[in-house]
MARLUM-901471 format. One record per residue (C-alpha): residue number from 1; x, y, z; residue in three letters. Coordinates in pm, 1 decimal. Layout:
BEGIN
SITE    k         x         y         z    r
SITE  NUM         X         Y         Z  ALA
...
% end
This chain:
BEGIN
SITE    k         x         y         z    r
SITE    1       0.0       0.0       0.0  MET
SITE    2     107.1     353.1     -68.7  TRP
SITE    3     -41.5     472.8     259.0  ASP
SITE    4     -83.2     201.3     520.5  PRO
SITE    5    -279.8     441.5     738.9  SER
SITE    6    -561.7     421.4     482.4  ALA
SITE    7    -652.5      84.1     632.9  LEU
SITE    8    -828.3     117.6     965.1  THR
SITE    9    -816.1    -146.4    1235.8  GLU
SITE   10   -1176.8    -229.6    1144.1  GLU
SITE   11   -1072.9    -286.5     780.4  ASP
SITE   12    -794.0    -520.4     886.0  ILE
SITE   13   -1024.0    -705.9    1125.7  ASP
SITE   14   -1278.1    -758.3     846.9  GLU
SITE   15   -1013.8    -892.2     606.3  MET
SITE   16    -880.5   -1129.6     870.6  VAL
SITE   17   -1232.3   -1240.8     961.2  HIS
SITE   18   -1310.5   -1316.4     593.8  SER
SITE   19    -988.1   -1510.8     544.6  ALA
SITE   20   -1047.4   -1711.8     864.0  GLU
SITE   21   -1385.5   -1841.0     750.0  GLN
SITE   22   -1401.3   -2195.1     612.4  PRO
SITE   23   -1279.3   -2172.2     255.1  GLY
SITE   24   -1178.6   -1805.5     293.2  GLY
SITE   25    -814.6   -1847.2     198.9  THR
SITE   26    -904.9   -2094.4     -74.3  ARG
SITE   27   -1141.3   -1842.1    -230.0  ALA
SITE   28    -873.0   -1573.1    -230.1  ILE
SITE   29    -612.6   -1802.3    -384.8  LEU
SITE   30    -856.3   -1938.6    -642.6  GLU
SITE   31    -839.8   -1606.5    -828.2  MET
SITE   32    -468.0   -1660.4    -883.5  PHE
SITE   33    -507.1   -2026.5    -972.2  ARG
SITE   34    -755.4   -1936.7   -1244.7  ALA
SITE   35    -527.3   -1690.0   -1426.1  ARG
SITE   36    -402.0   -1937.2   -1687.7  GLN
SITE   37    -751.8   -2069.8   -1758.0  THR
SITE   38    -882.9   -1713.6   -1781.8  ASP
SITE   39    -608.5   -1626.3   -2030.6  ALA
SITE   40    -688.9   -1928.2   -2246.8  GLU
SITE   41   -1061.9   -1851.9   -2240.9  GLN
SITE   42   -1003.6   -1486.2   -2327.9  ASN
SITE   43    -752.4   -1545.0   -2608.3  ARG
SITE   44   -1017.8   -1590.7   -2883.1  PRO
SITE   45   -1157.4   -1246.2   -2799.2  HIS
SITE   46    -829.5   -1076.1   -2893.7  TYR
SITE   47    -927.5   -1110.9   -3259.5  ALA
SITE   48   -1241.2    -901.5   -3200.4  ASP
SITE   49   -1132.9    -598.1   -2996.6  PRO
SITE   50   -1368.3    -398.7   -2778.1  ILE
SITE   51   -1473.2     -90.1   -2972.8  ILE
SITE   52   -1624.5     129.8   -2701.1  CYS
SITE   53   -1397.4     346.9   -2488.1  PRO
SITE   54   -1236.3     158.2   -2198.5  VAL
SITE   55   -1096.5     318.3   -1884.0  LEU
SITE   56    -779.8     148.0   -1759.8  ALA
SITE   57    -697.1     245.6   -1401.2  VAL
SITE   58    -362.2     175.9   -1238.4  GLY
SITE   59    -205.5     305.0    -919.4  ALA
SITE   60     115.4     501.6    -889.7  GLN
SITE   61     268.8     228.6    -673.7  ALA
SITE   62      85.6     -68.5    -829.2  TYR
SITE   63      80.5    -147.4   -1202.1  LEU
SITE   64      76.7     218.0   -1314.4  GLY
SITE   65      28.5     243.2   -1691.2  ASP
SITE   66      74.9    -133.6   -1738.7  ALA
SITE   67    -304.6    -164.6   -1708.9  VAL
SITE   68    -347.2      51.4   -2021.3  SER
SITE   69     -82.9    -144.0   -2208.9  LYS
SITE   70    -250.1    -475.6   -2130.0  GLN
SITE   71    -597.9    -355.5   -2222.2  LEU
SITE   72    -466.0    -215.1   -2550.8  ALA
SITE   73    -432.7    -579.5   -2658.6  GLN
SITE   74    -809.9    -626.5   -2645.4  VAL
SITE   75    -959.5    -280.0   -2694.6  ALA
SITE   76    -924.9     -10.1   -2960.1  ARG
SITE   77    -991.2     298.9   -2748.8  ASP
SITE   78    -811.7     265.6   -2414.6  VAL
SITE   79    -797.9     568.6   -2191.6  ARG
SITE   80    -553.5     531.4   -1908.4  GLY
SITE   81    -547.1     685.2   -1563.9  ALA
SITE   82    -271.4     639.0   -1308.8  VAL
SITE   83    -398.1     740.4    -967.7  ILE
SITE   84    -132.5     923.4    -764.8  PRO
SITE   85     -46.8     845.0    -403.2  ALA
SITE   86    -202.6     501.1    -422.8  SER
SITE   87    -107.7     136.6    -428.9  GLY
SITE   88    -298.0    -191.3    -447.3  HIS
SITE   89    -621.2     -57.3    -298.1  ASN
SITE   90    -688.7     269.2    -481.4  ILE
SITE   91   -1041.7     304.1    -344.4  ALA
SITE   92    -911.0     314.6      12.8  LEU
SITE   93    -593.8     511.8     -48.7  GLU
SITE   94    -706.5     785.9    -286.8  ASN
SITE   95   -1083.6     765.7    -335.5  PRO
SITE   96   -1117.4    1128.2    -447.3  ALA
SITE   97    -871.8    1085.9    -736.0  ALA
SITE   98   -1033.0     756.5    -836.3  LEU
SITE   99   -1379.6     913.2    -833.9  ALA
SITE  100   -1247.3    1203.7   -1043.7  GLN
SITE  101   -1103.1     960.8   -1298.9  ALA
SITE  102   -1443.6     792.4   -1328.7  TYR
SITE  103   -1623.5    1124.9   -1357.2  LEU
SITE  104   -1382.4    1247.5   -1623.5  ASP
SITE  105   -1416.5     924.6   -1821.5  PHE
SITE  106   -1796.1     906.8   -1810.5  PHE
SITE  107   -1834.1    1277.0   -1890.0  SER
SITE  108   -1610.3    1239.9   -2194.7  GLY
SITE  109   -1315.9    1423.5   -2038.7  GLY
SITE  110   -1057.3    1151.7   -2106.6  TYR
% end
């Protein structure tokens, strides 16, 4: 995280509680296990790129403009935003900048 203070004790308690539930850790790890299958299932779609505008959001300290570069493989009109002062959890660390990126995109500002 860019700013560890963005996570409150209540946030941490909730994450721990979710992971402690039966199957909690398995569910989290399943997202990573499925990456190869997801890639194989998505590969046929590369031939037919998305034609509507796509907003690609990365964080200054997590992925940055790599999100835009990856989406450019499957979409024709990618509009990138790198949210400053943020890491893995943009919505917690810099919600105002994230909201502004969405507002700019949906109002045609990007």
